[in-house]
C-alpha positions in Angstrom: 0.7 -30.1 -22.3 0.8 -26.2 -22.2 4.1 -24.4 -22.3 4.2 -21.9 -19.3 6.8 -19.3 -18.6 7.4 -18.9 -14.8 9.0 -15.6 -13.9 10.2 -15.1 -10.3 10.7 -11.6 -8.9 11.1 -12.2 -5.2 8.8 -11.4 -2.4 7.7 -13.5 0.7 7.2 -16.5 -1.6 11.0 -16.6 -1.9 11.9 -15.8 1.7 13.2 -17.7 4.7 14.1 -16.6 8.2 17.7 -15.4 8.8 19.3 -14.6 12.2 17.7 -11.1 12.2 14.5 -11.6 10.2 12.9 -12.8 7.0 14.8 -12.1 3.8 14.8 -13.3 0.1 16.6 -16.6 0.1 15.2 -19.1 -2.4 16.0 -19.1 -6.1 13.3 -19.7 -8.7 14.5 -23.3 -9.1 14.2 -23.9 -5.3 10.7 -22.4 -5.3 9.6 -24.7 -8.1 11.1 -27.7 -6.2 8.6 -27.1 -3.4 5.9 -28.2 -5.9 6.9 -31.8 -7.0 3.6 -32.2 -8.9 4.2 -29.2 -11.1 5.5 -31.3 -14.0 2.2 -33.0 -14.3 0.4 -29.7 -14.8 2.5 -27.9 -17.5 5.7 -27.9 -19.4 7.4 -24.9 -17.8 10.4 -22.6 -18.4 11.9 -20.6 -15.5 13.2 -17.0 -15.8 14.5 -15.3 -12.7 13.8 -11.6 -13.3 14.9 -10.5 -9.8 14.9 -11.7 -6.2 13.9 -8.6 -4.2 11.3 -7.6 -1.5 8.4 -6.1 -3.3 8.8 -2.6 -1.7 11.9 -2.4 -3.9 9.9 -2.9 -7.1 9.7 0.2 -9.2 7.5 1.3 -12.2 10.6 1.1 -14.3 11.1 -2.5 -13.3 7.5 -3.3 -13.9 7.7 -1.8 -17.4 10.9 -3.8 -18.1 9.0 -6.9 -17.1 6.2 -6.0 -19.4 8.6 -5.5 -22.3 10.3 -8.8 -21.5 7.0 -10.7 -21.6 6.1 -9.1 -24.9 9.4 -10.2 -26.4 8.9 -13.9 -25.5 5.1 -14.4 -25.3 4.9 -16.0 -28.8 6.9 -19.0 -27.4 4.5 -19.8 -24.6 0.9 -20.5 -23.9 0.8 -18.4 -20.7 2.9 -16.7 -18.1 3.0 -17.0 -14.3 4.8 -14.3 -12.2 5.7 -14.8 -8.5 5.8 -11.5 -6.6 5.7 -9.9 -3.2 2.3 -9.0 -1.9 3.1 -5.4 -1.0 3.2 -4.2 -4.6 1.8 -7.1 -6.6 -1.3 -5.2 -7.4 0.7 -2.4 -9.0 2.9 -4.7 -11.1 -0.2 -6.6 -12.2 -1.9 -3.4 -13.2 1.2 -2.2 -15.2 1.0 -5.4 -17.1 -2.7 -5.0 -17.4 -2.2 -1.6 -19.0 0.7 -2.4 -21.4 0.6 -6.0 -22.5 -1.3 -6.7 -25.7 -1.5 -10.4 -25.6 -4.8 -12.4 -25.0 -2.8 -15.3 -23.4 -3.1 -15.8 -19.6 -0.9 -13.6 -17.6 -1.1 -14.7 -14.0 0.5 -13.2 -10.9 0.7 -15.0 -7.5 2.3 -14.4 -4.1 2.5 -15.6 -0.5 1.7 -14.1 2.8 3.9 -16.6 4.7 7.6 -17.2 4.4 9.0 -20.7 3.8 9.6 -21.6 7.4 6.1 -20.7 8.7 3.4 -23.3 9.4 0.5 -23.3 7.0 2.7 -22.4 4.1 0.6 -20.8 1.3 3.2 -20.0 -1.4 3.5 -23.5 -3.0 -0.3 -23.9 -3.3 -0.7 -20.4 -4.7 2.0 -21.1 -7.3 0.5 -24.4 -8.3 -2.9 -22.8 -8.6 -1.5 -20.0 -10.7 0.1 -22.5 -13.1 -3.2 -24.4 -13.3 -4.9 -21.1 -14.2 -2.4 -20.2 -16.8 -2.7 -23.7 -18.4 -6.5 -23.7 -18.5 -8.1 -23.0 -21.9 -10.8 -21.0 -20.2 -8.2 -18.4 -19.1 -7.7 -16.9 -22.5 -8.7 -13.3 -22.9 -9.4 -12.7 -19.2 -6.9 -9.9 -18.8 -4.1 -9.9 -16.3 -5.1 -11.8 -13.1 -3.9 -12.4 -9.6 -4.4 -15.9 -8.2 -4.1 -16.2 -4.4 -5.9 -18.1 -1.7 -7.8 -20.2 -4.3 -9.3 -17.1 -5.8 -8.9 -15.3 -9.1 -8.9 -11.5 -9.3 -8.7 -8.9 -12.0 -5.5 -6.9 -11.8 -7.6 -3.7 -12.2 -10.0 -4.5 -9.4 -7.9 -6.1 -6.7 -6.1 -4.6 -3.7 -4.3 -5.8 -0.6 -6.6 -5.4 2.4 -4.7 -7.1 5.2 -1.1 -7.0 6.4 -1.1 -10.6 7.6 -4.0 -12.8 6.6 -3.7 -15.4 3.8 -7.0 -14.1 2.4 -5.3 -10.6 2.1 -6.7 -9.5 -1.2 -10.2 -8.3 -2.1 -12.1 -6.6 -5.0 -15.0 -4.8 -3.3 -18.0 -4.0 -5.5 -16.6 -6.4 -8.1 -15.8 -9.7 -6.4 -13.6 -12.5 -7.7 -13.4 -13.6 -11.3 -13.5 -17.2 -10.2 -11.9 -19.9 -8.1 -9.4 -22.6 -8.4 -11.0 -25.8 -7.0 -9.6 -29.3 -6.5 -10.9 -30.5 -9.9 -11.0 -27.5 -12.1 -10.6 -23.7 -12.7 -14.0 -22.1 -12.4 -14.9 -18.7 -13.8 -18.0 -16.8 -12.9 -17.5 -13.6 -14.9 -15.3 -11.4 -17.0 -14.1 -8.0 -16.0 -15.9 -5.3 -18.0 -13.1 -2.7 -17.5 -10.4 -3.8 -19.9 -8.1 -1.6 -21.9 -4.5 -1.8 -23.3 -2.0 0.9 -24.4 0.9 0.5 -26.7 3.7 2.5 -25.2 7.5 2.7 -25.7 8.3 4.8 -22.7 6.8 5.8 -19.4 6.8 9.3 -17.8 8.1 8.6 -14.3 7.7 12.1 -13.0 4.2 11.6 -11.5 3.4 12.1 -7.8 0.7 10.7 -5.6 -0.4 12.9 -2.7 -2.7 11.5 0.0 -4.8 14.0 1.9 -5.4 14.2 5.6 -7.3 16.7 7.8 -5.5 20.1 7.9 -3.1 19.3 5.0 -1.6 22.4 3.3 -0.4 22.7 -0.3 3.3 22.3 0.3 3.4 18.8 -1.3 1.7 20.2 -4.4 4.0 23.1 -4.5 7.1 20.9 -4.1 5.9 18.7 -6.9 5.4 21.6 -9.2 8.8 23.1 -8.3 10.5 19.7 -8.9 9.2 19.6 -12.5 6.5 17.0 -12.0 4.6 16.1 -15.2 1.4 14.8 -13.5 -0.2 14.7 -10.0 -2.6 12.3 -8.5 -4.6 13.5 -5.5 -6.0 10.9 -3.1 -8.8 13.1 -1.9 -11.5 12.9 0.8 -14.7 11.0 0.2 -16.3 11.7 -3.3 -13.1 13.5 -4.4 -13.3 16.6 -2.2 -10.4 18.7 -0.9 -10.0 21.8 1.4 -9.6 25.3 -0.1 -5.8 25.4 0.2 -5.4 22.2 -1.7 -7.9 23.4 -4.3 -5.7 26.5 -4.8 -2.7 24.3 -5.3 -4.5 22.1 -7.8 -5.6 25.1 -9.7 -2.0 26.3 -9.9 -0.9 23.0 -11.2 -3.6 22.9 -13.8 -2.7 26.5 -14.9 0.8 25.2 -15.6 -0.5 22.4 -17.9 0.0 19.7 -15.3 -2.8 17.1 -15.4 -4.3 16.5 -12.0 -6.1 13.2 -11.3 -8.6 13.0 -8.5 -9.1 9.6 -6.6 -10.4 8.9 -3.1 -8.6 7.7 0.0 -11.7 5.7 0.8 -11.2 2.1 -0.1 -14.6 1.7 -1.9 -16.6 3.8 -4.2 -16.3 6.4 -7.0 -15.2 10.0 -7.0 -18.0 12.2 -8.4 -18.6 15.9 -8.7 -21.5 16.1 -6.3 -20.3 18.7 -3.7 -20.0 22.3 -4.9 -18.6 23.9 -1.8 -15.1 25.5 -1.9 -12.9 22.5 -2.7 -15.8 20.2 -3.5 -15.2 17.7 -6.4 -17.7 19.6 -8.7 -15.5 22.7 -8.5 -12.3 20.7 -9.1 -13.9 19.1 -12.2 -15.1 22.4 -13.6 -11.6 23.8 -13.1 -10.1 21.0 -15.2 -9.2 18.3 -12.7 -9.8 14.7 -14.0 -12.0 12.2 -12.1 -10.6 8.7 -11.9 -13.9 6.8 -11.0 -13.1 4.2 -8.4 -9.5 3.6 -9.6 -7.3 3.7 -6.5 -4.5 6.3 -6.2 -1.5 4.0 -6.8 -3.0 2.6 -10.0 -4.1 6.0 -11.2 -0.5 7.1 -10.9 0.7 4.1 -13.0 -2.0 4.9 -15.6 -1.0 8.5 -15.8 2.7 7.4 -16.3 1.6 5.3 -19.3 -0.6 8.0 -20.8 2.0 10.7 -20.4 4.5 8.3 -21.9 2.3 8.2 -25.0 2.5 12.0 -25.0 -1.2 12.4 -24.5 -2.5 15.9 -23.8 -4.9 16.8 -21.0 -8.0 16.3 -23.1 -6.8 12.8 -24.3 -5.9 11.9 -20.7 -9.4 12.9 -19.5 -10.9 10.8 -22.2 -8.7 7.8 -21.2 -9.7 8.2 -17.5 -13.4 8.3 -18.5 -13.0 4.5 -19.0 -12.9 4.2 -15.2 -16.3 5.8 -14.9 -18.1 3.7 -17.5 
């Protein structure tokens, strides 16, 4: 029987209703007790990392979790992490970036608290443990298991605030499914990379554009001593002229500027050459992030700056997102 480390961090999977709303309540032990058949699937060890709502999760905590897993992974065949859905894709991606192991690292979550009908948390956790225990899960990268589906941490994002099938990976699709009799894989993710890093650079800002936006958020970032900026731009990576001027000022000060899109699907690409078009930004030194979403591009830039990469090296690393 495989040895699986189960790490609990909080989230809806640990929550119950109180007199004024749903709050974290269950310990890791109590969560596992919801799945009596778990002992027939794996020999597990429990570690309670935290018990917080996932909006309270920070990149520093994500990195601490990565370092903890690195320190103990030799003792286990795989790891399962319970997490809140609001930031699970970010924690999963931080682990995707920084963990060196080929062993299964599986995150899971719940959309319903433990007093709602149609409870999904115990099923998701059992499925995650089944995935982590399966020999076919080696060298698949960090994955999210939810709603009987398996997603790559790099590709997945939360697409619904309330549905149990709240996660998608547009253009890519699922890696596989957890069926009644087996774990079934259909493909491997082509986009896989790992970075060995001792520290993160946390001074990285993400700025989402909207019609009529001015450059004040860029200026504020520069004035505060930011070390990197991610712009969630329009469409193919386009901005208005005022934002372009702010981006150029940041670049002139040696601050790497990463361009992503606020559109859920598709790549940024230097097609448009009008004032503020992505082609102009790229020619001025901004770095295109392919179809990587803004919150993940921010985490990646934290990792790359933590490795003391210069702008040219950062651009080369982000070229992995373009293929």
